[in-house]
FILUM-530508 format. One record per residue: residue number from 1; residue in one letter; chain; x, y, z of N, C-alpha, C, O in turn. Coordinates in Angstrom, 1 decimal, decimal comma. Atoms other than C-alpha are relative to their C-alpha. Layout:
! FILUM-530508
(NUM; 'A'; 'A'; (X; Y; Z); (X; Y; Z); (X; Y; Z); (X; Y; Z))
...
***
This chain:
! FILUM-530508
(1; 'M'; 'A'; (0,7; -0,4; 1,0); (89,3; 98,6; 113,3); (-0,7; 0,9; 0,3); (-1,5; 0,8; 1,2))
(2; 'F'; 'A'; (1,2; -1,2; 0,0); (87,5; 101,9; 112,9); (-1,5; -0,3; -0,8); (-1,7; -1,1; -1,8))
(3; 'K'; 'A'; (1,0; 0,2; 1,1); (84,2; 102,1; 111,5); (-0,6; 1,2; 0,4); (-0,6; 1,7; 1,5))
(4; 'V'; 'A'; (0,7; -1,4; 0,0); (82,1; 105,3; 110,7); (-1,5; -0,3; -0,8); (-1,7; -0,7; -2,0))
(5; 'I'; 'A'; (1,4; 0,2; 1,1); (78,1; 105,0; 109,8); (-0,3; 1,4; -0,2); (-0,1; 2,3; 0,7))
(6; 'L'; 'A'; (0,1; -1,3; 0,8); (77,2; 107,8; 107,9); (-1,1; 0,0; 0,3); (-1,2; 0,6; 1,4))
(7; 'K'; 'A'; (1,3; -0,1; 0,1); (73,7; 107,5; 107,6); (-1,2; -1,6; -0,3); (-1,0; -2,6; -0,9))
(8; 'S'; 'A'; (0,5; 1,1; 0,6); (70,9; 105,2; 107,6); (-1,7; 0,6; -0,4); (-2,4; 1,2; 0,4))
(9; 'L'; 'A'; (1,0; -0,6; 0,9); (68,0; 105,9; 105,1); (-1,4; -0,7; 0,4); (-1,5; -1,9; 0,1))
(10; 'G'; 'A'; (1,2; 0,6; -0,3); (64,6; 105,2; 106,4); (-0,2; -1,4; 0,7); (0,8; -1,8; 1,3))
(11; 'S'; 'A'; (0,2; 1,2; -1,0); (63,2; 101,9; 108,2); (0,5; -1,1; -0,9); (0,5; -1,0; -2,1))
(12; 'R'; 'A'; (0,1; 1,2; 0,7); (64,0; 98,5; 107,2); (-0,2; -0,4; -0,9); (-1,4; -0,7; -0,8))
(13; 'Y'; 'A'; (0,4; -0,2; 1,2); (64,0; 97,7; 103,6); (0,8; -1,9; 0,0); (1,8; -2,5; 0,4))
(14; 'R'; 'A'; (-0,6; 1,5; 0,2); (64,4; 94,0; 102,8); (-0,5; -0,2; -1,7); (-1,3; -1,1; -2,2))
(15; 'G'; 'A'; (-0,1; 0,2; 1,5); (64,5; 94,6; 98,9); (0,3; -1,0; -0,6); (1,3; -1,6; 0,1))
(16; 'N'; 'A'; (-0,5; 1,3; 0,7); (65,1; 91,8; 96,9); (1,0; 0,4; -1,2); (0,7; 0,6; -2,3))
(17; 'Y'; 'A'; (-1,2; -0,6; 0,7); (68,4; 92,8; 95,5); (0,7; -1,4; -0,5); (1,8; -1,5; 0,1))
(18; 'G'; 'A'; (-1,0; 1,2; 0,5); (70,0; 89,3; 93,6); (1,3; 0,7; -0,5); (1,5; 1,9; -0,7))
(19; 'Y'; 'A'; (-1,4; 0,0; 0,5); (73,5; 89,0; 92,5); (0,4; 1,2; -0,5); (1,0; 2,2; -0,2))
(20; 'M'; 'A'; (-0,4; -1,6; 1,1); (73,5; 91,2; 89,7); (-0,3; 1,3; 0,3); (0,3; 2,3; 0,1))
(21; 'A'; 'A'; (0,5; -1,7; -0,5); (71,5; 94,0; 91,1); (1,4; 0,2; 1,3); (2,1; 1,2; 1,0))
(22; 'R'; 'A'; (-0,8; -0,3; -1,0); (74,1; 94,0; 94,2); (1,3; 0,1; -0,9); (2,0; 1,1; -0,7))
(23; 'E'; 'A'; (-1,5; -0,5; 1,1); (77,2; 93,9; 91,5); (-0,1; 1,5; -0,4); (0,7; 2,4; -0,1))
(24; 'K'; 'A'; (0,2; -1,5; 0,4); (75,8; 96,9; 90,1); (-0,2; 1,2; 0,6); (-0,2; 2,2; 0,0))
(25; 'I'; 'A'; (0,0; -0,9; -1,5); (75,4; 98,8; 93,3); (1,4; 0,0; 0,0); (2,1; 1,0; -0,3))
(26; 'V'; 'A'; (-1,5; 0,2; -0,2); (78,8; 97,5; 93,8); (0,9; 1,5; -0,9); (1,3; 2,6; -0,5))
(27; 'D'; 'A'; (-0,3; -0,6; 0,8); (80,0; 98,7; 90,8); (0,2; 1,9; -0,7); (1,2; 2,6; -1,1))
(28; 'A'; 'A'; (0,0; -1,2; -0,4); (78,6; 102,2; 90,6); (0,3; 0,7; 1,0); (0,8; 1,8; 0,7))
(29; 'A'; 'A'; (-0,8; -0,6; -0,7); (79,6; 102,9; 94,0); (1,4; -0,1; -0,2); (2,2; 0,7; 0,4))
(30; 'R'; 'A'; (-1,8; -0,3; -0,1); (83,3; 102,1; 92,9); (0,0; 1,3; -0,9); (0,2; 2,4; -0,4))
(31; 'R'; 'A'; (0,4; -0,9; 0,9); (82,6; 104,1; 89,8); (-0,1; 1,6; 0,8); (0,6; 2,5; 0,4))
(32; 'V'; 'A'; (0,1; -1,4; -0,4); (81,4; 107,3; 91,9); (0,9; 0,3; 1,1); (1,4; 1,4; 1,2))
(33; 'A'; 'A'; (-0,8; -0,9; -1,0); (83,5; 107,3; 94,8); (1,3; 0,0; -0,7); (1,8; 1,1; -0,8))
(34; 'G'; 'A'; (-1,1; 0,3; -0,1); (86,7; 105,8; 93,7); (0,6; 1,5; -0,5); (0,9; 2,1; 0,5))
(35; 'P'; 'A'; (-0,7; -1,5; 0,6); (88,2; 109,2; 91,8); (0,0; 0,9; 1,6); (1,1; 1,3; 2,1))
(36; 'A'; 'A'; (0,3; -0,4; -1,1); (87,1; 110,8; 94,9); (1,1; -0,4; 1,3); (1,9; 0,4; 1,7))
(37; 'L'; 'A'; (-0,7; 0,8; -0,5); (88,8; 108,3; 97,2); (1,6; 0,3; -0,4); (2,4; 0,7; 0,4))
(38; 'D'; 'A'; (-1,6; -0,5; 0,8); (92,3; 108,9; 95,1); (0,4; 1,1; 0,1); (1,6; 1,3; 0,4))
(39; 'E'; 'A'; (-0,4; -1,1; -0,2); (92,0; 112,3; 95,1); (0,1; 0,4; 1,4); (1,0; 1,3; 1,6))
(40; 'M'; 'A'; (-0,3; 0,0; -1,2); (91,6; 112,2; 99,0); (1,4; -0,4; 0,5); (1,8; 0,2; 1,5))
(41; 'G'; 'A'; (-1,3; 0,6; -0,5); (94,9; 110,2; 99,5); (-0,5; -1,5; 0,3); (0,4; -2,2; 1,0))
(42; 'Y'; 'A'; (0,3; 0,8; -0,6); (93,0; 107,2; 100,2); (-0,3; -1,4; -1,2); (-0,8; -1,1; -2,2))
(43; 'E'; 'A'; (0,3; 0,8; 0,6); (92,9; 103,3; 98,7); (-1,3; -0,8; 0,4); (-1,6; -0,9; 1,6))
(44; 'L'; 'A'; (1,2; 0,5; 0,2); (89,7; 101,5; 98,1); (0,5; -1,5; 0,3); (1,0; -2,2; -0,7))
(45; 'V'; 'A'; (-0,5; 1,3; 0,1); (90,6; 98,2; 99,6); (-1,5; -1,0; -0,4); (-1,4; -1,9; -1,2))
(46; 'D'; 'A'; (0,9; 0,9; 0,2); (87,2; 96,6; 99,5); (-1,3; 0,7; -0,1); (-1,4; 1,8; 0,4))
(47; 'L'; 'A'; (1,2; -0,6; -0,1); (83,6; 97,5; 98,9); (-1,3; -1,2; -0,3); (-1,4; -2,0; -1,3))
(48; 'K'; 'A'; (0,8; 1,2; -0,2); (80,7; 95,2; 99,8); (-1,5; 1,0; -0,1); (-1,6; 2,2; 0,0))
(49; 'F'; 'A'; (1,5; -0,6; -0,2); (76,9; 95,8; 99,5); (-1,1; -1,3; 0,4); (-1,8; -1,9; -0,3))
(50; 'I'; 'A'; (1,1; 1,4; -0,4); (74,9; 93,0; 101,6); (-0,9; 0,6; 1,1); (-1,0; 1,8; 1,5))
(51; 'M'; 'A'; (1,3; 0,1; -0,5); (72,1; 92,4; 103,7); (0,9; -0,4; 1,4); (1,8; -1,2; 1,1))
(52; 'E'; 'A'; (-0,2; 0,2; -1,3); (73,1; 92,2; 107,5); (-0,6; 0,6; 1,4); (-0,6; 1,8; 1,5))
(53; 'G'; 'A'; (0,9; -1,1; -1,1); (71,0; 93,1; 110,8); (-1,4; 0,0; -0,5); (-2,4; 0,2; 0,2))
(54; 'G'; 'A'; (1,2; -0,3; 0,5); (68,3; 93,1; 108,7); (-0,4; 1,2; -0,9); (-1,5; 1,6; -1,1))
(55; 'R'; 'A'; (0,0; -1,4; 0,6); (69,3; 96,1; 106,7); (1,1; -0,2; -1,0); (2,0; -1,0; -0,7))
(56; 'W'; 'A'; (-0,9; 0,1; 1,0); (71,3; 96,5; 103,6); (1,2; 1,4; 0,4); (0,9; 2,6; 0,8))
(57; 'R'; 'A'; (-1,0; -0,9; -0,6); (74,8; 98,1; 104,4); (0,9; 0,1; -1,4); (1,1; -0,9; -2,1))
(58; 'L'; 'A'; (-1,0; -0,1; 0,8); (77,2; 99,9; 101,8); (1,1; 0,2; 0,7); (1,2; 1,2; 1,3))
(59; 'Q'; 'A'; (-0,9; 0,0; -0,8); (80,3; 98,8; 103,1); (1,4; 0,8; -0,6); (1,8; 0,1; -1,5))
(60; 'F'; 'A'; (-1,5; -0,4; 0,9); (83,9; 100,9; 101,8); (1,0; -0,4; 1,1); (0,8; 0,1; 2,3))
(61; 'F'; 'A'; (-0,9; 0,2; -0,7); (86,8; 99,5; 103,4); (1,3; 0,4; -0,4); (1,9; -0,1; -1,4))
(62; 'I'; 'A'; (-1,2; -0,8; 1,0); (89,9; 102,0; 102,9); (1,2; -0,3; 0,9); (1,2; -1,1; 1,8))
(63; 'D'; 'A'; (-1,5; 0,0; -0,4); (93,5; 102,3; 103,6); (0,8; 1,2; -0,4); (0,4; 1,8; -1,4))
(64; 'K'; 'A'; (-1,0; -0,8; 0,5); (96,3; 104,8; 103,5); (1,5; -0,6; 1,0); (1,5; -1,3; 2,1))
(65; 'T'; 'A'; (-1,2; -0,2; -0,4); (100,1; 105,0; 104,2); (-0,4; 0,4; 1,7); (-1,2; 1,3; 2,0))
(66; 'G'; 'A'; (0,0; -0,4; -1,5); (100,4; 105,1; 108,2); (-1,5; -0,6; 0,6); (-1,6; -0,6; 1,8))
(67; 'G'; 'A'; (1,3; 0,4; -0,2); (96,8; 103,7; 108,5); (-1,2; 0,7; 0,5); (-0,9; 1,9; 0,6))
(68; 'I'; 'A'; (1,6; -0,6; 0,1); (93,3; 104,9; 109,0); (-0,6; 0,4; 1,5); (-0,8; -0,3; 2,4))
(69; 'T'; 'A'; (0,9; -0,4; -1,3); (91,7; 107,1; 111,8); (-1,1; 0,4; 0,2); (-1,4; 1,0; -0,8))
(70; 'I'; 'A'; (1,3; 0,1; 0,0); (88,3; 107,4; 112,9); (-0,3; 1,7; -0,5); (-1,5; 2,0; -0,6))
(71; 'E'; 'A'; (0,1; -1,4; 0,7); (88,8; 111,3; 111,4); (-0,2; -0,5; -1,2); (-1,4; -0,3; -1,6))
(72; 'D'; 'A'; (-0,5; 0,8; 1,2); (89,9; 109,2; 108,1); (-1,6; -0,2; -0,4); (-1,9; 0,4; -1,4))
(73; 'C'; 'A'; (1,2; 0,9; 0,0); (86,4; 107,5; 108,3); (-1,0; 0,9; -0,1); (-1,9; 0,7; -0,9))
(74; 'E'; 'A'; (0,8; -0,9; 0,3); (84,4; 110,5; 108,7); (0,0; 0,8; -1,0); (-1,0; 1,0; -1,7))
(75; 'A'; 'A'; (-0,2; -0,5; 1,1); (85,8; 112,4; 106,4); (-0,1; -0,8; -1,6); (-0,2; -0,1; -2,6))
(76; 'V'; 'A'; (0,6; 1,0; 1,1); (85,1; 109,7; 103,7); (-1,2; -0,1; -0,3); (-1,7; 0,0; -1,4))
(77; 'S'; 'A'; (1,1; 0,1; -0,2); (82,1; 109,3; 104,9); (-1,0; 1,1; -0,2); (-2,2; 0,9; -0,2))
(78; 'R'; 'A'; (0,6; -1,5; 0,1); (81,0; 112,8; 104,4); (0,2; 0,6; -1,5); (-0,5; 1,5; -2,0))
(79; 'E'; 'A'; (0,0; 0,1; 1,6); (82,2; 112,7; 100,9); (-0,7; -0,8; -0,9); (-1,6; -0,5; -1,6))
(80; 'I'; 'A'; (0,8; 0,8; 1,3); (81,2; 109,8; 99,0); (-1,6; -0,1; 0,7); (-2,4; -0,2; -0,2))
(81; 'G'; 'A'; (1,4; -0,2; -0,8); (77,9; 109,9; 101,2); (-0,6; 1,0; -1,2); (-1,4; 0,5; -2,0))
(82; 'T'; 'A'; (0,4; -0,9; 0,8); (77,3; 113,1; 99,3); (-0,3; -0,3; -1,4); (-1,4; -0,1; -2,0))
(83; 'L'; 'A'; (0,0; 0,3; 1,4); (78,1; 111,8; 95,8); (-0,9; -1,5; -0,5); (-1,3; -1,7; -1,6))
(84; 'I'; 'A'; (0,8; 0,6; 0,2); (76,4; 108,8; 96,4); (-1,6; 0,4; -0,1); (-2,3; -0,1; -1,1))
(85; 'E'; 'A'; (1,5; -0,8; -0,3); (72,9; 110,6; 97,4); (-0,1; 0,8; -1,2); (-1,2; 1,1; -1,6))
(86; 'V'; 'A'; (0,4; -1,1; 1,4); (73,4; 112,9; 94,2); (-0,4; -1,1; -0,9); (-1,6; -1,3; -1,2))
(87; 'E'; 'A'; (-0,2; 1,3; 0,8); (74,2; 109,8; 91,9); (-1,8; -1,1; 0,1); (-2,4; -1,8; -0,8))
(88; 'D'; 'A'; (1,1; 0,8; -0,4); (71,0; 108,0; 93,5); (-0,4; -1,2; -0,6); (-1,3; -1,4; -1,4))
(89; 'F'; 'A'; (0,1; 1,1; 0,9); (71,7; 104,6; 92,6); (-0,5; -1,2; 0,6); (-0,3; -2,2; 0,1))
(90; 'I'; 'A'; (0,5; 1,1; -1,2); (70,1; 102,4; 95,5); (-1,1; 0,4; 0,4); (-1,4; 1,2; 1,3))
(91; 'Q'; 'A'; (1,1; -0,1; -0,6); (66,8; 102,0; 95,7); (-0,4; -0,4; 1,5); (0,0; -1,4; 2,1))
(92; 'G'; 'A'; (0,7; 0,3; -1,8); (65,2; 102,1; 99,4); (1,3; 0,5; 0,8); (2,2; 1,3; 0,6))
(93; 'A'; 'A'; (-0,8; -0,5; -1,4); (67,1; 102,3; 102,8); (1,3; -0,8; -0,5); (1,4; -1,6; -1,5))
(94; 'Y'; 'A'; (-1,3; 1,0; -0,1); (70,5; 101,0; 103,2); (1,3; 1,0; 1,2); (1,2; 2,2; 1,5))
(95; 'V'; 'A'; (-0,8; -0,9; -1,4); (73,4; 102,2; 106,2); (1,5; -0,3; -1,1); (2,0; -1,3; -1,6))
(96; 'L'; 'A'; (-1,4; 0,0; 0,1); (76,7; 103,4; 104,9); (0,8; 0,2; 0,7); (0,7; 1,1; 1,6))
(97; 'E'; 'A'; (-1,2; 0,3; -1,0); (79,6; 102,3; 106,6); (1,4; 0,4; -0,7); (1,7; 0,1; -1,8))
(98; 'V'; 'A'; (-1,6; -0,1; 0,4); (83,3; 103,4; 106,2); (0,8; -0,4; 1,1); (0,6; 0,2; 2,1))
(99; 'S'; 'A'; (-1,1; 0,3; -1,0); (86,2; 101,6; 108,1); (1,2; -0,3; -0,6); (1,3; -0,1; -1,8))
(100; 'S'; 'A'; (-1,1; 0,2; 0,5); (89,6; 100,5; 107,9); (0,0; -1,4; -0,4); (-1,1; -1,9; 0,0))
(101; 'P'; 'A'; (0,3; 1,1; 0,3); (90,1; 97,0; 106,7); (0,7; -0,7; 1,1); (0,9; -1,9; 1,0))
(102; 'G'; 'A'; (-0,7; 1,0; -1,1); (92,0; 96,0; 109,9); (1,2; -0,6; 0,1); (1,9; -0,8; -1,0))
(103; 'L'; 'A'; (-1,4; 0,4; 0,0); (95,2; 94,7; 111,1); (0,2; -1,4; -0,6); (1,3; -1,9; -0,9))
(104; 'D'; 'A'; (-0,4; 1,6; 0,9); (94,4; 91,2; 109,4); (-0,5; 0,6; -1,5); (-1,5; 0,1; -2,1))
(105; 'R'; 'A'; (0,5; -0,2; 1,7); (93,9; 93,0; 105,7); (0,0; -0,7; -0,9); (1,0; -1,3; -1,2))
(106; 'P'; 'A'; (-0,4; 1,1; 0,8); (93,1; 91,2; 103,0); (0,8; 0,6; -1,1); (1,0; 1,8; -1,3))
(107; 'L'; 'A'; (-1,2; 0,0; 1,2); (95,6; 90,9; 100,0); (-0,9; -0,2; -1,2); (-1,4; -1,4; -1,3))
(108; 'Y'; 'A'; (0,3; -0,2; 1,5); (94,1; 91,6; 96,5); (0,6; -0,4; -1,4); (0,4; -1,3; -2,2))
(109; 'K'; 'A'; (-0,7; 0,0; 1,4); (96,5; 92,6; 94,0); (1,2; 0,1; 0,1); (1,7; 0,2; 1,3))
(110; 'P'; 'A'; (-1,5; -0,1; -0,5); (100,2; 92,8; 93,4); (0,6; 0,9; 1,0); (1,4; 0,7; 1,9))
(111; 'A'; 'A'; (-0,4; -1,0; -0,8); (100,7; 96,0; 94,7); (-0,2; 0,0; 1,5); (0,4; 0,8; 2,2))
(112; 'D'; 'A'; (0,5; 0,4; -1,0); (99,3; 94,7; 97,8); (1,2; -0,7; 1,1); (1,7; -0,5; 2,2))
(113; 'Y'; 'A'; (-1,3; 0,8; -0,5); (101,9; 92,2; 98,3); (1,1; 0,8; 0,2); (1,6; 1,0; 1,3))
(114; 'I'; 'A'; (-1,3; -1,2; 0,1); (104,6; 94,9; 97,2); (0,2; 0,8; 1,1); (1,2; 1,0; 1,6))
(115; 'R'; 'A'; (-0,1; -1,2; -0,8); (103,5; 97,3; 99,6); (0,3; -1,0; 2,0); (0,8; -0,5; 2,9))
(116; 'F'; 'A'; (-0,3; 0,3; -1,5); (103,5; 94,7; 103,0); (1,1; -1,3; -0,4); (1,0; -2,3; 0,3))
(117; 'N'; 'A'; (-1,0; 0,9; -0,9); (106,7; 92,8; 102,2); (0,6; -0,3; 0,8); (1,3; 0,5; 1,3))
(118; 'G'; 'A'; (-0,8; 0,4; -1,4); (108,0; 91,1; 104,8); (-1,2; -0,2; 0,9); (-1,0; -1,2; 1,6))
(119; 'K'; 'A'; (1,1; 0,3; -1,1); (104,9; 91,0; 107,0); (-0,7; -1,6; -0,2); (-0,7; -2,3; -1,2))
(120; 'L'; 'A'; (0,4; 1,3; -0,1); (103,4; 87,7; 108,1); (-1,8; 0,0; -1,0); (-2,7; 0,9; -1,0))
(121; 'A'; 'A'; (1,6; 0,4; 0,6); (100,0; 86,3; 105,9); (-0,2; -1,5; -0,1); (0,5; -2,5; 0,0))
(122; 'K'; 'A'; (0,8; 1,2; -0,3); (97,6; 83,8; 105,9); (-0,2; -0,5; -1,3); (-1,1; 0,3; -1,6))
(123; 'V'; 'A'; (0,3; 0,2; 1,4); (97,3; 82,4; 102,4); (-0,8; -1,3; -0,4); (-0,3; -2,4; -0,3))
(124; 'K'; 'A'; (0,9; 1,2; 0,5); (94,5; 80,0; 101,1); (0,2; -0,1; -1,8); (0,0; 0,9; -2,5))
(125; 'T'; 'A'; (0,0; 0,2; 1,1); (95,2; 78,5; 97,5); (-1,4; -0,7; -0,5); (-2,1; -1,2; 0,3))
(126; 'N'; 'A'; (0,8; 0,6; 1,0); (92,9; 77,2; 94,8); (0,2; -1,6; -0,4); (-0,7; -2,2; -1,0))
(127; 'A'; 'A'; (-0,8; 1,2; 0,4); (95,1; 73,9; 94,4); (1,0; 0,2; 1,3); (1,5; 1,2; 1,8))
(128; 'P'; 'A'; (-0,8; 0,5; -1,2); (97,0; 72,0; 97,1); (1,8; 0,6; -0,6); (2,2; 0,0; -1,6))
(129; 'I'; 'A'; (-1,5; -0,2; 0,0); (101,0; 73,6; 97,0); (0,6; -0,6; 1,1); (0,4; -0,2; 2,3))
(130; 'D'; 'A'; (-0,6; 1,1; -1,1); (103,2; 70,7; 98,5); (-1,0; -0,7; 1,2); (-0,6; -1,1; 2,3))
(131; 'G'; 'A'; (0,4; 0,8; -0,6); (100,4; 69,1; 99,8); (-1,0; 1,0; 0,8); (-1,9; 0,4; 1,4))
(132; 'Q'; 'A'; (0,6; -1,0; -0,6); (98,8; 72,3; 101,3); (-1,0; 0,9; -0,6); (-0,9; 1,3; -1,8))
(133; 'K'; 'A'; (1,2; -1,1; 0,8); (95,8; 74,5; 100,5); (0,4; 1,6; 1,1); (0,5; 2,7; 0,7))
(134; 'V'; 'A'; (-0,2; -1,2; -0,7); (96,5; 77,0; 103,6); (1,5; 0,4; 0,6); (2,0; -0,3; 1,6))
(135; 'L'; 'A'; (-0,9; 0,1; -0,5); (99,7; 78,3; 104,1); (0,4; 1,7; 0,5); (0,1; 2,8; 0,1))
(136; 'N'; 'A'; (-0,1; -1,3; -0,8); (101,3; 80,6; 106,8); (1,2; 0,4; -0,4); (1,9; -0,6; -0,9))
(137; 'G'; 'A'; (-1,2; -0,1; -0,3); (104,6; 82,6; 106,7); (0,3; 1,8; -0,6); (-0,6; 2,6; -0,5))
(138; 'R'; 'A'; (-0,1; -1,6; 0,4); (106,0; 86,2; 105,2); (0,2; -0,4; -1,5); (0,5; -1,3; -2,2))
(139; 'I'; 'A'; (0,1; -0,2; 1,5); (105,6; 87,4; 102,1); (1,7; 0,9; -0,5); (2,2; 1,9; 0,0))
(140; 'D'; 'A'; (-1,3; -0,8; 0,0); (109,2; 88,1; 100,3); (-0,1; -0,1; -1,7); (-0,8; -0,8; -2,4))
(141; 'S'; 'A'; (-0,2; 0,0; 1,4); (110,0; 88,9; 96,9); (-1,2; 0,4; -1,1); (-0,9; 0,1; -2,2))
(142; 'P'; 'A'; (0,8; -0,2; 0,9); (106,6; 90,1; 95,1); (0,4; 0,5; -1,2); (1,4; 1,2; -1,4))
(143; 'D'; 'A'; (0,2; -0,8; 1,3); (106,2; 91,0; 91,8); (-1,0; 0,2; -1,0); (-2,1; 0,2; -0,4))
(144; 'E'; 'A'; (1,5; 0,1; 0,6); (103,6; 91,3; 89,0); (-0,6; -1,4; -0,1); (-1,8; -1,4; -0,2))
(145; 'E'; 'A'; (0,2; 1,6; 0,2); (103,3; 87,2; 88,6); (-0,1; -0,6; 1,3); (-1,3; -0,9; 1,5))
(146; 'G'; 'A'; (0,9; 0,1; -0,8); (103,1; 86,3; 92,0); (1,2; 0,3; 1,2); (1,6; 1,5; 1,2))
(147; 'F'; 'A'; (-0,9; -0,3; -1,3); (105,7; 85,9; 95,4); (0,4; -1,0; 0,9); (-0,1; -2,1; 0,8))
(148; 'N'; 'A'; (-0,6; 1,1; -0,6); (107,7; 84,0; 97,7); (-0,8; 0,1; 1,4); (-1,2; 1,3; 1,8))
(149; 'L'; 'A'; (0,1; 0,2; -1,3); (106,5; 82,7; 101,2); (0,5; -0,6; 0,6); (0,4; -1,9; 0,6))
(150; 'I'; 'A'; (-0,9; 1,0; -0,9); (108,7; 81,7; 103,7); (-0,7; -0,3; 1,0); (-1,1; 0,6; 1,7))
(151; 'M'; 'A'; (0,5; 0,9; -0,8); (107,2; 79,4; 105,7); (0,7; 0,4; 1,4); (1,8; 1,0; 1,5))
(152; 'H'; 'A'; (-0,5; -0,9; -1,2); (107,3; 80,0; 109,8); (1,7; -0,5; 0,3); (2,5; 0,3; 0,8))
(153; 'D'; 'A'; (-1,2; 0,3; -0,3); (110,6; 77,9; 110,1); (1,0; 0,4; -0,7); (2,1; -0,2; -0,5))
(154; 'G'; 'A'; (-1,2; -0,4; 0,5); (112,6; 79,9; 107,8); (0,2; -0,6; -1,0); (0,5; 0,2; -1,9))
(155; 'R'; 'A'; (-0,6; 0,6; 0,8); (113,5; 77,2; 105,6); (-0,5; -0,3; -0,9); (0,2; -0,6; -1,9))
(156; 'K'; 'A'; (0,5; 0,4; 0,9); (111,1; 76,4; 103,6); (-0,8; 1,1; -0,6); (-1,7; 1,8; -0,1))
(157; 'I'; 'A'; (0,9; -1,3; 0,9); (109,9; 79,2; 100,7); (-0,7; -0,7; -1,0); (0,0; -1,7; -1,4))
(158; 'V'; 'A'; (1,5; 0,4; 0,8); (106,8; 78,2; 98,4); (-0,2; 1,5; -0,9); (-0,4; 2,6; -0,5))
(159; 'Y'; 'A'; (0,1; -1,5; 0,6); (106,6; 80,6; 95,3); (-1,6; -0,3; -0,1); (-2,0; -1,4; 0,0))
(160; 'I'; 'A'; (1,4; -0,1; 0,8); (102,8; 81,5; 94,3); (-0,3; 0,7; -0,7); (0,2; 1,8; -0,4))
(161; 'R'; 'A'; (0,4; -0,6; 0,7); (101,4; 82,6; 91,8); (-1,6; 1,2; 0,3); (-2,6; 0,8; 0,9))
(162; 'Y'; 'A'; (1,8; -0,5; -0,5); (98,3; 85,4; 92,2); (-0,8; -0,9; -0,5); (-1,7; -1,2; 0,3))
(163; 'G'; 'A'; (1,4; 1,1; 0,0); (96,1; 82,8; 90,2); (-0,1; -0,7; 0,9); (-1,3; -0,9; 1,3))
(164; 'Q'; 'A'; (-0,1; 0,9; -1,0); (96,9; 80,6; 92,7); (-1,0; 0,7; 1,0); (-2,0; 0,2; 1,3))
(165; 'V'; 'A'; (0,7; -0,6; -1,7); (95,4; 82,7; 95,7); (-1,4; 0,0; -0,3); (-1,8; 0,7; -1,3))
(166; 'E'; 'A'; (1,1; -0,4; 0,2); (92,0; 82,2; 96,2); (-0,2; 1,1; 1,3); (-1,2; 1,8; 1,2))
(167; 'K'; 'A'; (0,6; -0,9; -1,1); (91,8; 84,3; 99,5); (1,8; 0,1; 0,8); (2,5; -0,9; 0,9))
(168; 'A'; 'A'; (-1,0; -0,6; -0,6); (95,0; 86,3; 101,4); (-0,4; 1,0; 1,1); (-1,3; 1,9; 1,1))
(169; 'R'; 'A'; (-0,1; -1,2; -1,4); (95,3; 88,1; 104,7); (1,5; 0,1; 0,5); (2,4; -0,7; 0,5))
(170; 'L'; 'A'; (-1,1; 0,0; -0,7); (98,0; 89,5; 106,5); (-0,5; -0,6; 1,7); (-1,6; -0,6; 2,2))
(171; 'E'; 'A'; (-0,1; 0,5; -1,0); (98,6; 88,0; 109,8); (0,3; 1,1; 1,2); (1,4; 1,7; 1,0))
(172; 'V'; 'A'; (-0,8; -0,7; -0,9); (98,8; 90,1; 113,0); (0,8; -0,3; 0,9); (0,5; -1,3; 1,5))
(173; 'E'; 'A'; (-1,5; 0,0; -0,5); (102,0; 90,4; 114,5); (-0,2; 0,8; 1,3); (-0,8; 1,8; 1,2))
(174; 'F'; 'A'; (0,0; -0,9; -1,3); (102,5; 91,6; 118,5); (1,5; -0,2; 0,2); (2,1; 0,4; 1,1))
***
């Protein structure tokens, strides 16, 4: 995983951002940065505004076909850092971070499953499927409704609807 920290504004700030305030910041960042990222050829995988290490962090996780390099992170940091600064929707100090989602990239939308068809994944469901809530296997035949997961032995195939997925990530293959 590559990570670039563009800036740290001011000293440590422990502002009281409640859940709704954090969600508004994330929504504003997505609205401001989303079109620029699309234009630059990057996918916004995830976006978070969290308190970590005594500092507020606005974290962008980006991806593109072929993977992300440190140069990609730097270019995106410069571009979106300027846009966010102009819009000025964050009160107080924060750190802007841009990084790749990592080899164990989270899967959120149907397009993610389609893109990573054939890859190993770990899927946690909101209710048990065949007595299990955590399933490991290969993504197979994803469509707009769900996907098959071919279990490790290759004999058992489980169909999972996207609405059943609580959390899913790619598994690192060596």
